[in-house]
C-alpha positions as CSV (number, residue, x, y, z in Angstrom):
1,M,-53.8,-90.9,15.8
2,P,-56.3,-91.8,13.1
3,E,-54.7,-91.4,9.7
4,E,-56.7,-88.4,8.6
5,Y,-55.3,-86.3,11.4
6,L,-51.9,-84.7,11.4
7,W,-50.1,-84.4,14.8
8,R,-47.2,-81.8,15.1
9,P,-45.8,-79.1,17.4
10,L,-47.4,-75.7,17.3
11,R,-45.7,-72.8,15.5
12,P,-46.2,-69.0,15.7
13,A,-47.9,-69.1,12.3
14,D,-50.7,-71.2,13.8
15,G,-52.1,-68.3,15.7
16,V,-55.1,-67.6,13.4
17,E,-56.1,-71.3,13.4
18,W,-55.6,-71.5,17.2
19,E,-57.9,-68.4,17.7
20,R,-60.5,-70.0,15.4
21,L,-60.4,-73.2,17.5
22,V,-60.7,-71.5,20.9
23,L,-63.6,-69.3,19.7
24,A,-65.5,-72.3,18.6
25,F,-66.4,-72.9,22.2
26,D,-69.0,-71.0,24.2
27,L,-67.7,-68.6,26.8
28,D,-68.2,-71.0,29.7
29,D,-66.4,-73.8,28.0
30,R,-63.3,-72.1,26.6
31,P,-60.2,-74.0,27.5
32,V,-58.0,-70.9,28.1
33,T,-58.5,-67.3,29.0
34,E,-56.5,-66.0,26.0
35,T,-58.5,-65.9,22.8
36,T,-56.5,-64.0,20.1
37,A,-53.7,-64.9,17.8
38,A,-51.5,-62.1,19.4
39,E,-52.0,-63.8,22.8
40,F,-51.1,-67.2,21.3
41,A,-47.9,-65.8,20.0
42,Q,-47.2,-64.2,23.4
43,T,-47.7,-67.6,25.1
44,L,-45.3,-69.4,22.7
45,A,-42.7,-66.7,23.4
46,S,-43.3,-66.6,27.2
47,G,-40.5,-68.9,28.2
48,K,-42.9,-71.2,30.0
49,L,-42.6,-73.8,27.3
50,V,-40.5,-74.9,24.4
51,P,-43.0,-75.1,21.5
52,E,-41.1,-78.0,19.7
53,R,-41.3,-80.2,22.8
54,D,-44.2,-78.8,25.0
55,T,-47.0,-78.3,22.4
56,V,-49.0,-80.5,20.1
57,G,-51.5,-79.4,17.5
58,V,-54.0,-81.7,15.8
59,F,-54.9,-80.8,12.2
60,R,-57.3,-82.1,9.6
61,D,-57.4,-80.7,6.0
62,G,-55.2,-77.8,7.1
63,L,-57.5,-76.8,10.0
64,M,-56.5,-77.0,13.7
65,V,-59.0,-79.2,15.4
66,G,-57.2,-79.8,18.7
67,F,-54.2,-78.8,20.7
68,A,-52.3,-79.5,24.0
69,A,-49.6,-77.6,25.8
70,V,-47.8,-77.8,29.1
71,L,-46.6,-74.5,30.7
72,V,-44.2,-74.3,33.6
73,D,-44.2,-71.5,36.2
74,R,-42.9,-70.9,39.7
75,T,-44.7,-69.5,42.7
76,A,-43.4,-66.8,44.9
77,Q,-42.2,-69.5,47.3
78,G,-40.2,-71.1,44.5
79,D,-42.5,-74.1,44.0
80,W,-42.6,-75.7,40.6
81,R,-46.0,-75.8,38.8
82,C,-46.9,-77.2,35.4
83,E,-50.3,-76.4,33.8
84,M,-51.8,-78.6,31.2
85,Q,-54.0,-76.9,28.6
86,G,-55.8,-78.2,25.6
87,C,-59.1,-78.9,23.8
88,V,-60.7,-80.6,20.8
89,H,-63.1,-78.8,18.4
90,P,-66.7,-79.7,19.2
91,D,-67.1,-81.3,15.7
92,H,-64.2,-83.7,16.4
93,Q,-65.0,-84.8,19.9
94,R,-65.9,-88.4,20.9
95,R,-63.2,-89.8,18.7
96,G,-60.5,-90.4,21.3
97,L,-58.6,-87.2,20.4
98,G,-59.1,-85.6,23.8
99,T,-57.8,-88.6,25.7
100,R,-54.8,-88.9,23.5
101,L,-53.9,-85.2,23.9
102,L,-54.4,-85.2,27.7
103,D,-52.4,-88.4,28.1
104,W,-49.6,-86.8,26.1
105,A,-49.7,-83.6,28.1
106,H,-49.7,-85.5,31.4
107,G,-46.7,-87.6,30.3
108,R,-44.9,-84.5,29.2
109,A,-45.7,-82.7,32.5
110,L,-44.3,-85.7,34.5
111,A,-41.2,-85.8,32.4
112,R,-40.5,-82.1,33.0
113,G,-41.3,-82.5,36.7
114,A,-38.9,-85.4,37.0
115,T,-35.9,-83.0,36.4
116,A,-37.4,-79.9,38.0
117,T,-36.2,-78.3,41.3
118,G,-38.4,-76.9,44.0
119,Q,-39.7,-78.0,47.4
120,R,-43.1,-78.7,45.9
121,R,-43.9,-79.8,42.3
122,E,-47.5,-79.8,41.1
123,V,-49.3,-80.7,37.9
124,R,-52.6,-79.0,37.3
125,A,-55.4,-78.3,34.8
126,W,-58.6,-76.2,34.8
127,C,-62.0,-77.7,34.2
128,A,-65.4,-76.1,33.7
129,E,-67.5,-77.1,36.7
130,H,-70.2,-78.5,34.5
131,N,-67.9,-80.6,32.3
132,G,-68.3,-84.0,33.8
133,T,-66.4,-85.7,31.0
134,H,-63.3,-83.6,31.5
135,E,-63.5,-84.1,35.2
136,K,-63.5,-87.9,34.8
137,M,-60.4,-87.7,32.5
138,L,-58.5,-85.6,35.1
139,R,-59.5,-87.8,38.0
140,R,-58.3,-90.8,36.0
141,L,-54.9,-89.3,36.0
142,G,-54.9,-88.7,39.8
143,L,-55.8,-85.0,39.8
144,R,-58.2,-83.7,42.4
145,P,-60.1,-80.4,42.8
146,T,-58.2,-77.8,44.8
147,L,-59.5,-74.3,43.8
148,W,-62.8,-72.8,42.5
149,Y,-62.6,-69.8,40.3
150,Y,-65.8,-67.7,39.5
151,E,-66.2,-65.5,36.4
152,I,-69.0,-63.0,36.7
153,Y,-70.6,-60.9,33.9
154,S,-73.3,-58.2,34.2
155,R,-75.0,-55.8,31.9
156,L,-74.7,-52.2,33.0
157,D,-78.3,-51.4,32.0
158,Q,-79.4,-53.9,34.6
159,V,-77.2,-52.6,37.4
160,S,-77.9,-49.4,39.3
161,P,-74.9,-46.9,39.1
162,L,-72.6,-47.2,42.1
163,T,-72.8,-44.4,44.6
164,P,-69.5,-42.3,44.5
165,R,-67.6,-42.3,47.8
166,A,-65.1,-39.6,48.9
167,L,-61.6,-40.8,49.6
168,P,-60.1,-40.3,53.1
169,E,-58.1,-37.2,53.7
170,G,-54.7,-37.2,52.2
171,L,-55.6,-39.6,49.3
172,R,-56.5,-38.8,45.7
173,M,-57.6,-40.8,42.7
174,V,-55.8,-40.5,39.3
175,P,-55.8,-42.3,36.0
176,Y,-53.2,-45.1,35.6
177,D,-49.7,-43.5,35.0
178,P,-47.0,-45.6,33.2
179,A,-44.4,-43.8,35.2
180,L,-45.8,-45.5,38.3
181,D,-46.0,-48.9,36.8
182,E,-43.3,-50.5,39.1
183,E,-45.0,-49.0,42.1
184,V,-48.3,-50.5,41.0
185,R,-46.6,-53.9,40.7
186,S,-45.2,-53.6,44.2
187,A,-48.7,-52.6,45.5
188,H,-50.2,-55.6,43.8
189,N,-47.7,-58.0,45.3
190,A,-48.4,-56.6,48.7
191,A,-52.1,-56.8,48.2
192,F,-52.1,-60.4,46.9
193,V,-49.4,-61.8,49.1
194,G,-50.0,-65.5,49.9
195,Q,-52.5,-66.1,47.1
196,S,-51.9,-69.1,44.9
197,E,-52.5,-67.5,41.6
198,D,-51.1,-63.9,41.8
199,G,-49.4,-63.8,45.1
200,Y,-46.2,-62.5,43.5
201,V,-45.7,-61.3,40.0
202,D,-42.2,-60.6,38.7
203,H,-41.2,-57.9,36.2
204,E,-41.4,-60.2,33.1
205,R,-44.8,-61.6,33.9
206,W,-46.2,-58.1,34.9
207,R,-45.1,-56.6,31.6
208,R,-46.5,-59.6,29.6
209,Q,-49.8,-60.3,31.3
210,F,-50.7,-57.2,33.4
211,T,-49.9,-53.7,32.1
212,G,-48.2,-55.1,29.0
213,S,-51.2,-57.2,27.9
214,P,-52.6,-56.4,24.5
215,T,-56.0,-56.0,26.1
216,F,-55.0,-53.7,28.9
217,L,-57.0,-50.4,29.0
218,P,-54.8,-47.8,30.8
219,E,-57.5,-45.1,30.1
220,M,-60.0,-47.1,32.2
221,S,-57.6,-48.0,35.0
222,L,-57.2,-46.1,38.2
223,L,-54.7,-45.4,41.0
224,V,-55.1,-44.1,44.6
225,L,-52.1,-42.1,45.7
226,D,-51.1,-40.5,49.0
227,R,-49.5,-37.1,49.5
228,D,-46.1,-38.6,48.6
229,D,-47.5,-40.1,45.3
230,A,-47.1,-43.6,46.7
231,V,-49.7,-46.1,45.3
232,R,-52.1,-47.1,48.0
233,S,-54.7,-48.9,45.9
234,Y,-55.3,-49.6,42.2
235,L,-57.8,-51.0,39.7
236,L,-56.6,-52.4,36.3
237,C,-59.1,-52.8,33.4
238,Y,-59.0,-54.8,30.2
239,S,-61.0,-55.2,27.1
240,F,-63.5,-58.0,27.3
241,E,-64.8,-58.0,23.7
242,S,-63.3,-61.4,22.8
243,G,-65.0,-62.9,25.9
244,S,-68.3,-61.1,25.7
245,P,-71.5,-63.2,25.6
246,A,-72.5,-61.3,22.4
247,P,-69.6,-61.2,19.8
248,G,-68.6,-57.7,18.9
249,Q,-70.1,-56.2,22.0
250,K,-68.1,-53.5,23.8
251,D,-67.5,-54.9,27.3
252,I,-64.9,-54.2,30.0
253,Y,-63.1,-56.6,32.4
254,V,-62.0,-55.5,35.9
255,G,-58.9,-57.7,36.0
256,Y,-57.2,-56.6,39.2
257,I,-58.2,-54.4,42.2
258,G,-56.1,-54.4,45.2
259,T,-55.2,-52.6,48.4
260,P,-52.2,-53.5,50.6
261,P,-53.1,-54.8,54.1
262,G,-52.1,-51.6,55.9
263,M,-54.6,-49.5,53.8
264,R,-57.6,-51.7,54.1
265,G,-60.8,-50.8,55.9
266,R,-61.1,-47.3,54.2
267,S,-63.5,-48.3,51.5
268,L,-60.9,-47.7,48.7
269,Y,-62.4,-50.6,46.8
270,R,-65.8,-48.9,46.8
271,S,-64.3,-45.6,45.6
272,L,-62.4,-47.3,42.7
273,L,-65.3,-49.4,41.6
274,A,-67.7,-46.5,41.6
275,E,-65.4,-44.3,39.5
276,N,-64.8,-47.2,37.1
277,D,-68.5,-47.8,36.8
278,R,-69.1,-44.1,36.0
279,M,-66.3,-44.1,33.4
280,A,-67.5,-47.3,31.8
281,R,-71.1,-46.0,31.4
282,E,-69.8,-42.7,29.9
283,A,-67.5,-44.6,27.5
284,G,-70.5,-46.6,26.2
285,Y,-69.6,-50.0,27.5
286,T,-72.4,-52.6,27.5
287,G,-71.3,-54.9,30.3
288,T,-68.6,-55.5,32.9
289,A,-66.9,-58.7,34.0
290,F,-64.6,-59.7,36.9
291,S,-63.4,-63.0,38.4
292,V,-62.5,-64.2,41.9
293,N,-61.3,-67.4,43.4
294,T,-62.0,-69.2,46.7
295,A,-58.4,-68.6,47.9
296,N,-59.0,-64.9,48.0
297,P,-58.5,-63.9,51.7
298,T,-60.5,-60.7,51.5
299,G,-63.8,-62.4,50.6
300,A,-64.0,-60.4,47.3
301,L,-67.1,-62.1,46.0
302,R,-69.1,-61.3,49.2
303,L,-67.7,-57.7,49.0
304,F,-68.8,-57.3,45.4
305,E,-72.3,-58.6,46.3
306,F,-72.5,-56.2,49.2
307,L,-71.6,-53.3,47.0
308,G,-74.2,-54.3,44.3
309,V,-71.5,-55.1,41.7
310,Y,-72.6,-58.7,41.8
311,D,-76.1,-60.2,42.2
312,P,-76.3,-64.0,41.8
313,R,-80.0,-63.7,40.7
314,R,-79.1,-61.2,38.0
315,D,-75.7,-61.9,36.6
316,Q,-74.2,-64.6,34.6
317,R,-71.7,-66.8,36.5
318,A,-69.3,-69.5,35.3
319,C,-67.2,-71.6,37.6
320,W,-63.8,-73.2,36.8
321,V,-62.2,-75.8,39.0
322,C,-58.5,-76.3,39.3
323,Y,-57.6,-80.0,39.4
324,A,-54.1,-80.7,40.7
325,K,-51.8,-83.4,42.1
326,D,-48.5,-83.2,43.9
327,I,-45.6,-85.0,42.2
328,S,-42.9,-83.9,44.6
329,T,-42.4,-87.5,45.8
330,P,-41.5,-89.9,43.0
331,V,-44.0,-92.8,42.7
332,V,-42.0,-96.0,43.2
333,A,-43.5,-99.2,41.9
334,A,-44.0,-102.0,44.5
335,P,-41.4,-104.8,44.2
336,E,-42.6,-108.0,42.7
337,V,-43.1,-110.8,45.2
338,A,-41.2,-114.0,44.4
339,R,-43.4,-117.0,44.0
């Protein structure tokens, strides 16, 4: 590293600096979905990494100007997956810092993968679709696009209110109830089975990232129950203020909406979205956001467009691409040929 930069592992006390660094990027260029110091501390304590070995911060004059981290997770099938994260502050780009950080993260990911277990081992990183420089850096390391993830934002004053729809007989809608949290998790796992990102969520991750997230809004989240109080569908909402196009604006994020396969075809999505739309308007929210990826088997983006929740001519849309490579089979160098 150039002498004026300090390179060291990240610490919990770096949260405020990390938040300042991430928020220096426009919404469609932010390197991670988390944006607050509290979420930074949560990531360091998540068990997915060892901060002293799996993170690097770049500092100049006491300010964080870049970082890299590698986080390990396992899929529902037991496959090993390592995600590389990182960025360089816009004012410090084009100095070779990004290449150094990415090379370090890639090397660290390969080192962790060399001792990992699992039928499949994968290294991955997310890249904004429009960021050609980042794409070239990832392709140089052998990563290729595997998944497209769309983030949608719309202003409520530009969207007609959704038409309420009555639930089928025997079902009723209620606000989220903490007493049913484990049932909601089970319903989520049934609804998202087979999906690469959220196909199975264990207790620890559920309590950390879903209903235990600092941005979770239980008062804006909804459940559909049957006569036996079993969860048949659900909608979980989160504050989107840190991700809003206008800082300080009161926006809401529809994070998860799901219906297990046996309950589909009854317009439960429509009923949940219409009620959430009504609640958001009454609570004074300015805009609403949601995201969906191309691996979603229900065709959620087409469904949201059909319902009027999403209009490509009206709403803001950002696309993130997952670049990945399989490292399950060790790369063996070709033997030298005697001359």
